[in-house]
Each structure stands twice: as C-alpha cells, then as structure tokens.
Residue frames as qw, qx, qy, qz and C-alpha x, y, z in Angstrom:
[[0.366, 0.571, 0.713, -0.178, 4.82, 18.01, -1.50],
 [0.218, 0.126, 0.443, 0.860, 4.06, 19.48, -4.77],
 [0.245, 0.391, 0.282, -0.841, 1.49, 22.35, -5.27],
 [0.275, 0.399, 0.795, 0.366, -1.52, 22.08, -7.46],
 [0.002, 0.276, 0.243, 0.930, -3.23, 24.92, -9.26],
 [0.514, -0.535, -0.409, -0.532, -6.54, 24.11, -7.54],
 [0.172, -0.473, 0.631, -0.590, -4.89, 23.56, -4.08],
 [0.852, -0.180, -0.344, -0.350, -6.43, 20.18, -3.94],
 [0.301, -0.610, 0.644, -0.350, -5.25, 19.09, -0.40],
 [0.901, -0.097, 0.376, -0.193, -6.55, 15.48, -0.50],
 [0.856, 0.492, -0.063, 0.145, -4.66, 14.79, -3.65],
 [0.148, 0.810, -0.445, 0.352, -1.62, 16.53, -2.21],
 [0.613, -0.480, 0.552, -0.298, -1.72, 14.22, 0.76],
 [0.951, 0.199, 0.239, -0.008, -1.92, 11.12, -1.48],
 [0.615, 0.707, -0.228, 0.263, 0.99, 12.45, -3.48],
 [0.224, -0.751, 0.527, -0.328, 2.93, 13.00, -0.33],
 [0.823, -0.215, 0.512, -0.125, 2.48, 9.26, 0.52],
 [0.861, 0.497, 0.051, 0.096, 3.47, 8.40, -3.04],
 [0.246, 0.829, -0.416, 0.283, 6.70, 10.49, -2.63],
 [0.528, -0.552, 0.593, -0.254, 7.43, 8.61, 0.59],
 [0.942, 0.108, 0.312, -0.067, 6.94, 5.33, -1.22],
 [0.730, 0.643, -0.129, 0.192, 9.39, 6.20, -3.90],
 [0.074, 0.752, -0.551, 0.355, 12.01, 6.93, -1.28],
 [0.496, 0.150, -0.848, 0.111, 11.54, 3.55, 0.16],
 [0.320, -0.101, 0.595, -0.730, 9.16, 4.09, 3.03],
 [0.105, -0.331, -0.930, -0.119, 6.43, 1.59, 3.58],
 [0.236, -0.050, 0.033, -0.970, 3.29, 3.65, 3.22],
 [0.337, -0.338, -0.838, -0.263, 0.55, 0.97, 3.53],
 [0.427, -0.662, -0.590, 0.177, -0.35, 2.30, 6.98],
 [0.307, -0.007, -0.155, 0.939, 1.01, 5.84, 7.02],
 [0.114, 0.646, 0.522, -0.545, -1.36, 8.52, 8.28],
 [0.089, 0.434, -0.312, -0.841, -0.70, 10.53, 5.17],
 [0.174, -0.056, -0.842, -0.507, -2.15, 7.89, 2.86],
 [0.104, -0.489, -0.853, 0.151, -5.15, 7.15, 5.14],
 [0.011, 0.641, 0.324, -0.696, -5.85, 10.79, 5.64],
 [0.063, 0.293, -0.518, -0.801, -5.42, 11.58, 1.94],
 [0.183, -0.218, -0.885, -0.369, -8.09, 8.97, 1.08],
 [0.098, -0.615, -0.692, 0.365, -10.45, 10.02, 3.83],
 [0.002, 0.526, 0.019, -0.850, -10.09, 13.65, 2.59],
 [0.095, 0.008, -0.677, -0.730, -10.93, 12.74, -0.80],
 [0.172, -0.490, -0.849, -0.098, -14.29, 11.34, 0.48],
 [0.176, -0.643, -0.415, 0.619, -14.86, 14.44, 2.66],
 [0.013, 0.397, -0.279, -0.874, -14.20, 16.76, -0.41],
 [0.680, 0.480, 0.224, -0.507, -16.93, 14.99, -2.30],
 [0.411, 0.546, -0.670, -0.289, -14.47, 12.80, -4.43],
 [0.754, -0.194, 0.565, -0.273, -15.85, 9.58, -3.24],
 [0.882, 0.462, -0.019, -0.093, -15.54, 8.03, -6.82],
 [0.405, 0.715, -0.526, 0.220, -11.83, 8.69, -6.94],
 [0.361, -0.495, 0.689, -0.386, -11.29, 7.40, -3.37],
 [0.878, 0.089, 0.365, -0.298, -13.40, 4.21, -4.29],
 [0.767, 0.590, -0.248, 0.050, -11.39, 3.63, -7.59],
 [0.143, 0.721, -0.606, 0.304, -8.23, 3.99, -5.64],
 [0.606, -0.317, 0.651, -0.330, -9.13, 1.48, -2.88],
 [0.916, 0.229, 0.195, -0.266, -10.40, -0.90, -5.42],
 [0.634, 0.662, -0.379, 0.126, -7.07, -0.85, -7.28],
 [0.108, 0.600, -0.670, 0.424, -5.11, -1.17, -4.00],
 [0.875, -0.352, 0.080, -0.324, -6.89, -4.08, -2.33],
 [0.946, 0.021, -0.228, 0.227, -4.61, -6.57, -0.73],
 [0.541, -0.771, 0.048, 0.333, -2.55, -4.03, 1.14],
 [0.665, 0.169, 0.285, 0.669, -0.53, -3.04, -1.91],
 [0.069, -0.804, -0.153, 0.570, 0.00, 0.74, -1.30],
 [0.190, -0.264, 0.556, 0.765, 2.10, 1.00, -4.70],
 [0.092, 0.388, 0.820, 0.411, -1.01, -0.15, -6.59],
 [0.075, -0.787, -0.561, 0.246, -3.25, 2.11, -4.61],
 [0.165, -0.681, 0.123, 0.703, -0.97, 5.25, -5.22],
 [0.155, -0.129, 0.676, 0.709, -0.61, 4.38, -8.84],
 [0.061, 0.598, 0.780, 0.174, -4.43, 4.02, -9.23],
 [0.087, -0.821, -0.289, 0.485, -4.74, 7.54, -7.75],
 [0.179, -0.511, 0.382, 0.749, -2.23, 8.90, -10.10],
 [0.140, 0.184, 0.818, 0.527, -3.98, 7.27, -13.06],
 [0.007, 0.751, 0.659, -0.024, -7.56, 8.48, -12.12],
 [0.131, -0.775, -0.088, 0.612, -6.13, 11.98, -11.50],
 [0.225, -0.257, 0.595, 0.728, -4.56, 11.94, -15.01],
 [0.127, 0.424, 0.819, 0.364, -7.83, 10.96, -16.58],
 [0.086, -0.852, -0.511, 0.076, -9.81, 13.79, -14.88],
 [0.452, -0.243, 0.014, 0.858, -6.99, 16.43, -15.14],
 [0.068, 0.168, 0.367, 0.912, -8.87, 18.66, -17.79],
 [0.311, -0.556, -0.657, -0.403, -12.42, 18.58, -16.24],
 [0.468, -0.549, -0.573, 0.390, -12.21, 19.61, -12.70],
 [0.062, 0.769, 0.041, 0.635, -11.01, 23.23, -12.93],
 [0.047, 0.360, -0.531, 0.766, -10.77, 25.11, -9.63],
 [0.175, -0.287, -0.873, 0.352, -12.42, 24.15, -6.34],
 [0.241, -0.716, -0.450, -0.476, -15.87, 25.39, -5.56],
 [0.183, -0.600, 0.347, -0.697, -16.47, 27.52, -2.50],
 [0.861, -0.375, 0.072, -0.337, -17.88, 24.62, -0.64],
 [0.925, 0.128, -0.235, 0.270, -14.90, 22.39, -1.55],
 [0.321, 0.524, -0.402, 0.679, -12.53, 25.15, -0.22],
 [0.574, -0.573, 0.208, -0.547, -14.53, 25.11, 3.01],
 [0.988, -0.137, -0.040, -0.061, -14.06, 21.49, 3.27],
 [0.740, 0.387, -0.280, 0.473, -10.39, 21.61, 2.40],
 [0.039, -0.688, 0.302, -0.659, -9.85, 24.40, 4.95],
 [0.759, -0.466, 0.169, -0.423, -11.29, 22.17, 7.67],
 [0.975, 0.102, -0.110, 0.162, -9.48, 19.13, 6.59],
 [0.507, 0.523, -0.358, 0.585, -6.17, 21.06, 6.64],
 [0.234, -0.614, 0.411, -0.632, -6.91, 22.08, 10.24],
 [0.185, 0.165, -0.944, 0.217, -7.27, 18.43, 11.17],
 [0.611, -0.042, 0.374, -0.696, -10.96, 18.29, 12.00],
 [0.317, 0.056, 0.946, 0.025, -12.64, 14.89, 11.93],
 [0.058, -0.286, -0.767, -0.571, -15.47, 14.00, 9.55],
 [0.247, -0.657, -0.707, 0.081, -17.95, 14.48, 12.20],
 [0.197, -0.631, -0.157, 0.734, -16.78, 18.04, 13.13],
 [0.036, -0.116, 0.478, 0.870, -16.65, 19.01, 9.44],
 [0.121, -0.417, -0.830, -0.349, -20.06, 17.68, 8.96],
 [0.257, -0.707, -0.561, 0.345, -21.23, 19.68, 11.88],
 [0.202, -0.485, 0.095, 0.846, -19.60, 22.86, 10.95],
 [0.087, 0.063, -0.594, -0.797, -21.04, 22.61, 7.32],
 [0.584, 0.177, 0.345, -0.713, -24.43, 21.49, 8.48],
 [0.657, 0.271, -0.588, -0.386, -24.26, 18.18, 6.53],
 [0.935, -0.277, 0.148, -0.166, -24.67, 14.51, 7.48],
 [0.249, -0.608, 0.745, 0.118, -21.48, 12.67, 8.29],
 [0.821, 0.310, -0.404, -0.258, -20.64, 9.77, 5.82]]
C-alpha cells in the first residue's frame, strides 16, 4: 500500500485493491475494495464514491478502480490535508468501526 501525503485511508484501501487487481487477483468482491468505497462515504467523499461506482457498474472492478484513479487525479491539487474531523473519521475507520458506531462516536446521523 502506498502512502499519501494526506494519509487518506479510504483512497489507500482502494489503491490496495487496485494493486491486487494488477497482480491478477479478482477484486470485485474483496473486502478491501468494499471497505475502501464505504470509507470514502464515511469520510465525506460521497461524490468520489458515487462517481467510482457509476463507472464500475456491471461488476467490472477494473473500470471501478480506474474511475477512482481518474477522479483522484482530477482533484489532486485541490484537497490538501485532511481536516480535524476527517482525521477523526479516518482514525475510527482504521480501527474497523462500523458506520453506525462512527456516527454514534461523532454524534452525527448514519448514512
């Protein structure tokens, strides 16, 4: 897994799935890909997750991962570092907490 300057855990998880795909693994149903996309939503990056899912319809993980890479490249110069709140979410995701538990801990509604 490669490291990102902003320590963007959701993107790292999707990149991990992409690396598995390049090595010949079938990643359509790997937990890494599913967790990466779910983590994007939890981290407030719903638009990126939606765009990636839209490009990857039909069970084609390669298209999905390529879409994530494309969208990331388009936003690369705008995001900067994570906010304090995004760090909180990333920390809870890294600990394996569910959306419900993260929402409870951060006192927000679950999506």
